[in-house]
Steps between C-alpha positions, in 0.01 A plus 500: 500500500603575151384178333198433721210606284290780616186306417496231763283194438435428858240226445688324226751252630624370175794683338743422233764472774359151585644383170857379458759746346454508114155337531183620318142518612289389196138466601245448788184311553243492770526155671439287802768316694357147550571368853401185676506193287649678214250317284343698205159370615545692824313828520716807511531677832371851433746639763783366266404723217767705357718604196714250327804680340690325221860600487794395292666293772222453764133491584378739772166484668368802695207415726226758542529432877797730593577283804575201294852477343575557142615179332794487264577178320837499295437324175849344513383313829197354321520132412168503298238752389167386357132569454259288710174419341159509648325160558173555317220244556321623180630303202357766263699780648854559369784451764693822552807607702400635835813532734873554473715255692852601589715222654787682672774446759502856643252791565588840626267662750521890487342779710316270745259703701577785248842557664815582302752234623737239375339237281399177659550160318298195484729220364398145409302370208143615486217567255369860462169537320332807351165542346441794272190714527461463124560122439530536119837670545648205690643322202675820363643580834637143540655514162674834592617348831638186320707714252640714784559183711706355208702813489571492876626145476761560234849426609659824362395838634548653152253253352244574774537880445459456115189293536334752739602794277337323199180459708499858589565626149216266376266661742605859409464410127143380559402823663520866418450838669122562568435840337177516710729605779573839330400800698350667187352371172707763325839372609723385217742210573856549403643153581433199708730215598572244771686591810526420878419740785787483743487547879753377763582139445203432270389572140155479356448438128240680283437735212613873466315749289581869454262751348519871438385556844574209734750220572311162590613175646253207494625200718443164344360379838306823577693523816514728705268703269360430147687796361759759614454845337740793504421830325789618285449860622553390857849342428795697631787254451587197301817274521627227299601214723724193495301201621678173547804670345311555176382831355128412530357719783294822503404681817245785508461765772208743552679678778827686526659374816306188591711188536227271372410511139146469355591208281802289411479301180738230369466430121585186314721685255692830496319623186150517667658665809669769293202572287284557804764708664558736208116541455458604861828717484383669193168576662687634818723728299240773497408458854819434716877530484701185488768515770844342465759414762680823411194720532421343841864551600465875425180520702671328790826693481307824527277379790180489295447136601601320823758227541206260544332603178819489314570152606153392401544650155847332448362161614213544246733583218731211595210244459427457865124451575303406804322239277831311448655389818819397332530868390335673802612869543812513715581778760820535706562451870597858595502484885771294671400575871222273626603495859511857640206648684513810287573522123732783415469583135772773515755239587663324201563192716126444504499419129608210286782552246304530182808470281530135587260203433369325820738219445809736525389691815664248726872499427576167663220321313597662178859366533364142538272552199789648285725204599232259356449723208872489400510121512182460311492392138331713238234633496587641849273676743546649846152438639310166487157673547354826370392821668135447370305192439144371543593333828641826644201705389263254667736477806406868572136476392384161637276672754289656227560259228486158663343331206782608279754349734292165511487506125874554468590238766261218414249569763739564788637808685872525563642383829396746783861592583559588135198736479532881489487524885708808572630796280822508713551126471444510126751784457743321709470181289548705182826621632624177644324209330693292245219498246280791590550820288147623455398866467159637589170565326296822449260415781769596757482859391119520442215567732334162536644318803272197479788286376669542834198377706321175510154661459359181337577301806709244303647191665858551378655253744707508814870589525753281681468723810122405518371840380220523249592685170285814519582872420839597375729615768599869429815693603491687842486838317157417348201532744280299266470376138367831372787691658747250365389563138504880554854479627608266222345754248675795664828310479448431129438863436770625724798717403749220542299256277431768242868565465592128466206327334656538152779262624236225576336569166835448327502150656142395433404682178824647376847450376626299800237231426708312244851446367821615654339779713280239664800288580683801648187596706460131623163492332506174306209254524420171343508537116142368469371815663618743227289581187634359179741250653263208425292472188230250602363484135835353382480208749359214297445242772144584651594357836825692529318816384229473759747420781716795398207741496368375834838544648534851363154614622537351849848636540405860421614732220722806480326808372540615140807732483380870465829685523836415361694796646527633852162632632522871594449605868175662609506879540448543865423833696764653739279387793227246526190489725481151631144359546346569842467132554876464559671542832735805466643744760619764241246736347520567125579867556825405687619337183480814288852625386373856414339771692121547484525828321735362227279203460190716467684710227601199308154351529355827366729503204438131426121562536515783247688281263249213542219753434665616184556156362146386592370791297740471215193443276402865577814633337387798288694693236585857604693617190707388197776671330677403174848629573730258316548406135561137567408247772532594862754279676543627865334727752653668811328739739621745755402434863243774510354363177520835320746412226488193283801385297455256214727326253420385148630322194517849344822543697358778716459558881191711561409692810118568542336715761193329646356822646546703187424209273784616281821373361788687671819339360614271227859368495671265240821324597565324177313379189432157656191397702486542873371188677433598864550772771523515872499799751791521744429601873408870562356536151826659360593253234336280243706197368402377149614185323553493131521266200841656426655301791516804721337637818432878517470701828272801452510783761150637572640809668758587219271373209781314328682174474737473787676173442522205273584134589619287208434181675397225250568343160145504384176682573420578865152372551424620857651688793426475882637683799528436877731608775763660281516198271406510136365185331510477125361234264624452146439291187873409529372232742620671830361690783761728654506648843680836556575699805444875458398763753177675439633804682797520258279475193257771630777736603652513149817333624701261282327176570690177567318188369661203678396160345401270785370196297420357163212251509528293187207343301466268197286756310436872483341634820186688428369597846616500860340580839631548858324353805340746739783453748760531224657163593391317179490557135288328238590501130313398180654413176400511132483128497267481798735410779429640849793525741507600869826645644626552853635863511705437814721246327399572132434126466224327301225354721256367232468477135209359302361495153196704582350628174516386138629819354604838627429609853361846497494584868574337853406641843520379861189472710495762796609225739778377270367138511398481133593636158249575227609501134331567162620398170456455126307167564209703639545348851522644842721274715556508877830354631581422867819689600600262773496179289509630148185303434240613239184534703241591244449578132215734388432515121383838368298562183768728368876571571545702822787748488516658854335495831478602862389251779443463864563133533133406439360738240676612179438819287651422163523652153525305180474490129133583487554850658276410792583495874412166658441432864594145595412303811791244501337272757213422254720550193235727336470849367252674732482835314606651166568860456525656145811718480747537223443461119797268479710276722580631852868493559549642853309552830596714804318499829565703807567358841139529626380325178257787450645658184599316178674633186522294184698533179436333160609441151233753408764758627274620789525506868174472696424599863264288701335536842252304710143628492346381830 
């Protein structure tokens, strides 16, 4: 399981889980448990030799004989603790302490016969005597026990905690990190401080030291090892964590996808945590790329990571850790059918509604909860229990983590009928129970099925029907535990879940987590579960503070909110091959909506594009031509690629022959700059936009201006064409849509320009782009606003302040899911079309002016004059190609993505080709 450490200490019975919650293990001594008369004069029984552990709230004795039980004596149950002296007959010898006497009313017997089982109790007043192997330490140990005993007997919990904390800090202050533990004598320490190593339900105090090569943790008690060492070069991920609702945690991973981290540290102040974090982060900058929720979203949207991996990453970013059971990673129930003999993953009825929290899946139960909610005084909540808590996590994992369950529940298992006995019963109770709204954990979609089987042979009790609690009962459609996990995983990665998972993310990590959206989605939990609602540091009463913190940790916590706008849907393929582990009657080929030949042709075209983009670093200059007197502003090319038209701020339209490498025509329409050009169908007409507020239609066949459209009150910045509709953008703050027939224009007839729409903006429009299907239009203004318009209704879908300064260019991805924009702020920004949400921001070294992209990779030109190849998923430039001697102002790329033409302020056009 995730938090069961790989290094099993099979022969060591003691663990920190034998301590109470929030208890510390300070020191250990070799000792003998004195039996028989209990007199100090009695000889120690060698079979009762063992290790005496001094803890902040108890004393634990672990016998060397594994068949004997571990003894745990709570200090609060002790009436008296004292040192018993030896009776020396020699008057010249100094009397010295020899044994430790503990007069107690209760002793816990744990792991008798080395079996993990509920703790046994021996009640009634008794004396327990220990003799240390090194007698001279007896007095010191007794004094320590007396101090801890006084703390345990204080009336107020806050006073107890403060006294124990003072003892701990005193121990830490008297010790320091042992630099003899360094791997190399040449290591230079950067910082060292006190911290606690965190694992589920327990913490272990000690010293942290970081050098130029390694991160070290040295436990105060040398348990389980004298030092933990992690090489900085092996670190792949680090996360700041909330621990106990305070920003004190740091978790370090040396793997990319493992649930379990290599170390989780809790610091005593945020300053130490942040200093260590930034030191490691600075070291990692040169080795790995830091991923954000937005970058992982892009990877997931495009299918580069699975649903399972994406949910793991979101949990990590939202402070969920397998080392903190109150913030354990949360996964959704996705299947709703646990009774059919076959699982049909093509039937939507087989799946849970991911747009609703578990508590809202049953309409009748929801109505009862809402009725109570409406009558409830503020602060109101709909659900009295959370979807994730330590109890729920161990409910699922008790068969592999029995000691954690015993630790959480004071040495007892839950009642047999309340155990995780059946997947179907648990799902049914989550649907119908009045207080059960729990989700699942990652293990249900992993590969280790041990949590479903009682492989340890635990005695978990008998149910009311008389049956012994054993393995978990699986649905009829699962042949065994391994098959169950395979089908659960197939369901999580299925087409249906992929299309709806964003709805569940909105509830757990997104904009429906809090506020009015949460109320509308029936997703309101107890206020104590939300980050920032309670500031524990502001509570002055120590008892009230501890009680509040305990309640919060045991109740469970809502993840940190990652998204505040609707999460975009995943880009899913037209047909989906369901895992062979599922029971399906329809073959994937029967689902294809296109003929095999058409599919092959499309695949071939896509493959050629992928090949071109994957080799964009091999783009080589074929020729360059200085044909203008000012900056080039637009490029249009005939279908056969023979003739290239370019516009410029010198007010001319130029026609260049690629084959002859010669300028063939030069046309001037006015004395004002031309800003863009577009080729109409059949290569008969070029439309140019001008700063003189007009659009000019140039006939290639007749070699003259054919028509003029006086369409705007300020400069026309860009023109687009599709399906007999002309789209013009202007600095007069409008985009206008005109109906005009391409056939009329090319036939030299009088053209009728019928205005269809005027899309108003609050600033001058600098650039526009049409979606590949021609159903959407994106516009970017001089003030940095990006707008998305529905061309069927000419209505505004989304508008966001995207850039600080002018937007130079916008363009849709080939699948129309995203829009890329570049601006004066030297940023490349990706926006989700469906939600209008800004997905990612990439900072460039210099201002980028123009680009082409395939949804993942970008070829851009900027102020430096170089062409840059970007990988948006890693947010990095992967290749730089020297090009123009000044800023690049426009880029044209053919449909196959194999030929590129660029224009720049150096008045040149350049021809580029891949060199494989």
